[in-house]
N, C-alpha and C positions, 0 to 999 in steps of 0.2 A: 843283199842288194836292197835298196830302197826303193818302192816306186809310188807315186802320189797317184790320187784321184781326186778330180775334182766334178761335184754333182752341180750342172749348170742348168738352169729353166729359158726356153728360148720363147719367150710371150707369142710371138708371130705365130707359133705352131698350135695353140690352144692345147698342148697337153696336157692333163693333170699333174700337179707337181707331186709324183709320187704317193706317199704314204700320207701327202697335205701338206698344209703350211708348214714350212720350215725345214723339208727334205733338201732342196736343193740351198746352196749357200752362195751361189751366182746366178744371176738373169742377164741375158743377152738384150741389151737395147739399140735402138737407133734414134732416138732422139732424147733431148735433155730433157723434155717432158716425162717421158717414159723412166728414165733414169731418177727424179726425184721421186714419182710411184712407186718405184722399185724398193729403192733404197728404204722407204717408210713402214714396209712390209716385211723386210728383213734381208734377202737376199743383196749382194753386193752389183750394181750394175754393173756391167763390161760392154766396151763400145767396139765396133769396128770403123767407127768416123772417126777423127780428132776432133770434128765439130762439136761434140756432145762432151763438150769439156766439164761436167760435174760426171763424168763417169769415174768410177775405182781404177779403172784399169781398161787397156785397149789390147786389141788382137790387129794387127795392121800389116798392109804391105812394106816391103822393105823399104820405099822411099818415104813413105808416110812417117815410118817407127825412126826413120834419120831425122825427118825434121821434128817429130816429136821430141825428140833428144836434144835438138838443138834449141828448142824451144824450152828446156828445163826439165821435161819429164824425166824420172830417173826409170833405168834398166827393170826394176823390179815390179814396174807397173806396166810392163810391156810386152807382148808376146809377136814374133815377127813370123808374116806367114810364108811357107815355102814355096816360091814362085820358081818359074819354070828357068828364069836366068839366075844360074846357079852365082855367079859373081855379085850379081845384084843382092841375093841374099847373104850372102857375106858379108857385104858392105854395109849392108841394113845391121845383121847382128853386130857386127864389130865397133860400128857407130854408135848404136844405140844402148849397148849392154843387155838387152833383152833377156828377161830369165826362160822363155820358153820360144820354142822353134816349131811353130805346128804344121803338120805336114800329114799326108794320108797314110792307111796302112802299106798301100804296094811301094811308098817312096821313103820307108824308113833305113831303108841302106844308105841311100843317100844323105838323108839329113844326120846318119849319124855320121857319117864322113865329114859333114861340115861341122857338125858339133864339136867334134875331136880335133879341129884345128888347132894351134897353139893362139893362146889368147883370148878366145873365146869359152864364156863360162855360160852357158846355154844348154837349156834340158828339151828331150826330144819329145813332141808332147801331140798325142793322136786323139781323134775324135773316134768313137766308137759306141755300137749302139746293140752291142750285144758280149755275153761273158765271154764266149767263144772269141769274139773279135779283139776283147781286151787280153784273153791270154797268150793269142797269137802278135799282138802289137808288144806285150813284155816279152815275150819268148823272143821277138826279133831284134828286142832292144831297148823300146820306148821307155822312157823314164816318168810318164807323167801321162796320164788316162782323161780322156774329158768325157763324161757321160752324162747322160740324161736326168732326170731327177728320179734317180734309181731308189727302190726302198732300201731299209736299211736289211730287208732278207736279201735281196740282190747283191750288197754289198759284201752281206758275209761270204755268200756263195762263191764271189769272185776273189774274197780272200781265201779261202777253202781251196780253188781252184789252183790259185796264185800258190800254192805249196813250196816255202823256201825262201819265198819275196817276202819282205816286209812292206804292206802296203799301211799306207798314211794317206787319211783324207784332208785334203787342203780346201783354201778358199780361193780367192781371186787375186791374194797375194801369195809370194810365195813364203815357205816355211822359213824361221830364221831372221826374218828383215827386222831389223832394230826397229823398237816401236819407237824411239825420238825420232826416227826418221818418217814414219807413218803419221806421229804426232805434228809434224812442222811440215808434213807436205801436204795432207788430206785437209780438205775443209773438215770442221767440228762434226757436222752431222754424219760426214764420213768416217771419220776417226770413229765415231761412237758406236756407229753399224758394226765397223770390223772389231772392235772391242768385243760385243754383245758375241759374234760365231769364232773366237778363237781362243786356244788356251797359252799358257806362259810360251809356249815356244810356236806359234803362230798357224799350227793346224787347227781343223775344226774341231769346235766340240762337241761332244756326243748330247744327243737331243734328248735330256731326260730334263724333268722337273726340281730335282734334288739338287740344293746349292747349300753350303755350310749354313747353319743357323736355322733353315727352315725344319718344320715338323714334319717332315716328310721322311719314309724310310729309305737308307742307302741304296743305290742304283745297284750295285754291286748283286751278281748271280749267288746263289747259295754256295757253291764249292768253288768259287773263284775268289780273286781279290782285284782284279782288272774290270772295270765296265766299259773298258775301250769300244767295244761291240754290242749293238743293241739285237741281233739275230738270235734265234732260236737255236741256233745249233752251237752261240756263245754259252748263250742263256744258259743252257741246260749241260754244257759241257764241263770237263775238269783243267786243269793245267796241265801242258805237256810235261810228261817226267825226263828230266836232265834239260838239257838245255840245244834240242833240235831247233828251236824256233827264234834263237838266241844269236844276235851277232857275234863273231868273233871277239870282236876288241872288248864288248862286254864280258864274256864269257871268260875273255885272262883277267879283268878286273875282279870279276867275283869269284874265280879261283884263287887268285892272291890275298884276296881279303878273309878267305876261309884259313890263309895260312900264317895270318896276322901281320898283313899288310895293308896298311890304309891308302885309299887311292888319293892320289894326286889334286890339284885341285881342278885340272883338267878333265880327270878322269871323272870326279863327283859331275860336273857337267856333263859329259857323256851319259852317266845313268840317270840324271834327270830328264833325258832326252827317251827315255824309252819308252815302248809304246806294248800294249798288250801282252803278251805273253812273255815278254821281258820284265814286263813290271811283275808279272807272277814269280820269275825267276831270282829278282834282285829281292823281293820279299820274302822268298823261300831264304835266301842266304842269310837277310836280317834278324831272320825268325830263328835260324841254327845260330848266331851269333847271340842272340838273346839269351836262350838256353844255356848256352856255354856261361854265360855273364850272371843270369840271374835265375836260373832254372824255371820251374813252374810257377814261380811266387808272384803274383800281382800286390802292388801296394795302394793304400790311398792313405788320406788324413782326413781327421776330422776337423774343419774349419770354419770361418766364415769370412766372406769377403766384406769389407768396408768401405764404400765409395764415398767420401766425406765432401765432397765436392763436385757438380759438374759445370763447375765458371772455370773457364780458362783462356788465357790470352794467346796462348797457339792456335795456327791455322792447318791443324794436322787434317787432309783433305779426306783422311777413310774415317775419321771419328764421329758418329753419330752422337755421343755423349756429351761433349763439352759443349759448353752454352757461354759464349761471352762475348765482349765486343768485337772477335776476329771470326767468327763461328761462321760457317759456311753455310749452315741447315738449321734451323730454329724449328724445334717443336716441344720439350718441356720447358717450364718456368725453371730458372737460375735456383740452386741450392747451395746450403752449405750446412754441415750437420755444426752443430756445437760441441764441445770437447765433453763437455757432460753426456751429450748424446752418443757418442763414440764409445767413450767407457761403457755406459748403459747396454749397448749393444756388445759390446765385449762380455760384459759380465753375464748376459743372456746366452752367450755361445758358450762361455765355461761352464756354465750350470747346465748347456745340453750336452757337453760332454767334447767341446772341441778344445784342440794342443795349440792352435794357433788363428791369429786373427791377420788378415790379410788387407793394408791399409794401404790404399793408392786413390788419389784422386785426380783433379784436373791442376792448373798451375793457378789458382786464384791471385788475381792482380795486387790484391793485399797482404799476400802470404810473405813471411821472410823465413830465415831458418829457424828463429824463437817459435812458431807454430810448429813446425815439426817435431821439434824437442818437446815442446810442451804437448803434445799428444802422446810420445812416449811416456814421459816422465808420469801424465795422468793415468795410464792404462797401466804401468809397473806398479804403481801407487796403491792401485785397486785389485789388481791381481799379477802378485810377484813370478807366480809361476808360467805365468801366460808368455807363448812364444810369440814374439811381436815381427812377421816379415812384412816389411815396409819400405815406401817410397823407391819410386825407381830410380835409374842414375838421371833421369830429366830432374826430378824433384830434389835429388841430391847438390846436381849442379845448380838449381836456383838457389836452392836454401844457404848452400856457401856463397854463392853472389850476394846475395841481398843480404847476407850476415857480415861481409868485408872479410871473410876468411878463406884460406885455402880449401879444398876439397877433401884434403887428408886431415885438416884440424875438424870438419864438421862431420864428417863421419867418424872419427875419435870422439865428439861428444855425442852422436847418436848411440855409437856403442856403449859407451860409458853409463849412458842414461837407461841402458835395456834392449836397444834395438838386435834383433835378433840374426836377420838374413834381409838381403834384398831380391827383392822380384826383378827378372832379368825384363821387363817390358819398356817400352820404349826405345826398343832396339827397332821394331820393324823390321827392315831389311838394311843390314849393315853395308850398304852400297851407297855411295855418297852419290853417283849419277841417278839413282831413285829416287833418292829422298831429295833432292834437290826439286822432285816433280812432288813427291808425296807428302813432306813434312818439310817445306823449305827451312822453317825460321827454328825447329828442331836442333836440338846437339847432335854433332855430326858424328861421325862413326869412332872417331881417334878420341873426342870426348866420352862419349859412352865407356871405350874401353879405358880411359885414362882413370872412370870412376871404380868402372870393376878392379881393374888390376890394383888399384889402392884400397880399396874394401876387402880382397882376399890378402892384401900383405896385411892388415889390420886384424886379420881373423873372424872377418864378416862374410861368412859365403852367402853363395849367390844362385838362382836359377838363373837359366839362358832360355831364348825364345826366339822365333821368327815368325812375323805374321805376312803371310803368301798370299795369290793370289788376285794383285789389282794391275799395277804398272810393270810388276817385276818378270824376271825369267831364269832360266836355268844357267844363267852367268852368274846373276846376282845371288841365288839362292847358294852355287860354289863360293862366292865371294864372302858370302856371310858365315858358310860353314868354315871356311880358313880365317875368319877374325876369331872365331870361338874357339878352333882348336888352337891357334896360337898363344891364347890367353890362358886356356886350359893346360895347356904344356907347360907354362910358364908357373901356375901358380897352383892348380888343380882347385880351385874355389868353386868351380859351378857342382852342383847337386844333383843337378837333372837340364832335360832339354825339351821344352815343350813348343811344340810349331802351332800356331794360332790361326785356323785357316780364316781368310777377310770374309765376315759378314757384309755383302754388298747390299741388303736391301735399302736400310737409313744410313749408309754412308753418303756425305756429302759428294765425294769424287764420282761415285756410281750415279747419284743424281743429275749431276751435272754432264752426263757422258764423257767421262774421261777416265773410265777403268772396265775392266771386265765384270764379269758378276761372279766373282769369287773364284777359287783352284776348279779343277775337275775333281771328280772322286780318282781318278789314277794319279792325278797330281798330289792329293792328299797321300795317300798310299807311299808314294815315292818319298815326298819330305819325311817321314817318319821311317821307311825303311834305308832310305840313303843317310839318314840321321845316323840309324844305328852301325852302320857299314863304316861312314865317314869318323865317326867318334870312339869306335870301337878302342878301348883300352884307355881311353882318356874321360869320357862320361858315360858312367855305367847304367843310368836311369832313363827312359825315352818314355815321356807319356802323351797318352792321346787326351785330347779335351774333350771330353762329353759336353761341356757349355757349347761349343761350336759345332759338335758332330752327333748331338744324343748319347744315348749309352749306347743305343744299337750300332753310332757307326762306330763309337769308340771301341766298344769290344770287340768290333771287327779287325780293328787295328791290332790286337792283342797277337794276332798270327803275322804281323807285319813289323815284329822287332820291337815293340812297346812293352812295357813290364809295370806302366804303372797309368790309373786312371785318376788321379788329382784329387779334389777334394769335395767335402759335401757342399761346402760354399755357403748355403742356408740365405745369400742374398747375392747377386752381382748385377749389377747396373750396366756398365760397358756396352757389352755383347747386346743385349736386349735393348739398349738404346740405339744401334745399329740394326735392330731386325730382328736378333736372333730369337727363336721360339724357346730356347732352353735357357737355363742358367741361373733359377733362383735357389734350387735344392735336390740333392741326389742324397737319399737317408744311407746309411751305411749299408742298409739291407738291400736298399737297389744296387749299391756299386758290387756288392757280394754276389749279389744272384747275376748281374753283369757276366762278373768274372768267371764263375762254375761254370756258367751256361756255354764258357769257350774252354771247358776243361783245366782252367787255371787255379791256383789255390791262392785266396784273397788273404791279405794279410793289413794290419792297422799299422800305421807308421807316423812317426813325427814330421816335422818339416825337413830336418836334415836326415831322414831315410834309416833310423833305429825305430825297430820294430817296437810296438807297445805293448802288443799281445801275439802269443802263438798264433802261427798260421790258423787259417780254418780248414779243417779236413774237409774235402770232397767227398759226399758219399755217393 
């Protein structure tokens, strides 16, 4: 059983906001001026008067809810008050499609009877002032609790008191509401406020300072992998043995996964909806599958990233790196490295022990396919043994188009010139509904897949990636994984899968108030752990990106299905341009220390996962 809890502040009472600003995700307001002021401080304003037209949601009597629906207000913004007239209440719910039926503790039975009527899709919601009252409400059948600005400690006590119940904190809008609906229905200011408060499922985000790219330790407790809760009981505790706090449908998926049966797309989406103890259970299964596939060895590669230009004529909302006529956010001066400079940096990398250079950049308006071929020729002429891991599917598509040849012909030329492998970036989210807002003029999912399938057919292997935590959601993540599974089942050409958490601080889409501030820590754990489960028997290597997460964060994910920490990089500009504090260099010694600190065995590899040295012994 899942029960939601909503922490709401009533400014008229003068009550302190729990642990301080930010504890409540909602505030009850009576005027439009109050709504504006409240939204500027964080909580989402909810009104009991339809005259407050800038509220996020309303709690209304049956007649007013019916009128709101006639005026075009969707049911996911409405709560109907359980009135004395049963028929009127039913009519208000039926005609408004309200998400919640607000009732009192002593009227839960009647409210449940109403909510159970055919064609009604509403949840019984009960305001409570104490943990005891909350427990009584849930035991009586309530599916939603409205509480004051309770502290994290009180929420933890409620969670523990509701043993066996899955407690999820919500905001003023219900879980699972479609982001497209919120974007098109709410004002820009309201949409921004909602994005700041929710995770990819629409639930309330935990309140911690950490985000991908920040120079802040991961918020996860020492003995856990989930940072869903911030109370002392959770932080000092350990995961529950077995699946006692895991829903039966998730248990069945996990058991089948251990038997070698990969989850369906729908089941992957269910896994991505996990919370708390469920996240721990999924990570545990992922770790078992990792041990079966890779043992205790954790690999890394000595490489260098060379981002040859930040000029780009595409307008990807997530990118704080590109600078060009369509850029949405300007910060650094445009640059373009000369071919000689790219070769010089490659030579420097070789002399420092690198076996790979990763060559990627923006799509410069003056580039043609000859530029990419020229880079490969120049590097190979100077360093014939250097592996060139270069050019995203977007660069390949653009190179072929500007050369007037097919993708196959262009990839053949790149391969023959000495290109070793393709990076799997430019994928972002392989779901065109999301791409339409995130990167509208970039190649489509089908075009990205066309490049990868063609490259694999020509013997050019590739990595695969996902960038998550912006305007995406569990369904789009599941679709992305299915695209990669379909390609890999046909070709076997992907060497690894690398989740790339969205770094929001310098990203135009975030600065314009149109995205979430990156994934939560639990979403980061899930994106890696579910990858290990979904790609079991298909893609053997799951990488944690220390560039996005720091070495501490990357190391923690070695317990969630990961077996690789990526490369030393030496330079990396793209993540740092979006605000990441990490990304310039991790020495082999630092990577090995992070690996051994987790009780694993470090090993240096090349781009295609061939070991270059015997694994380092753990003393």
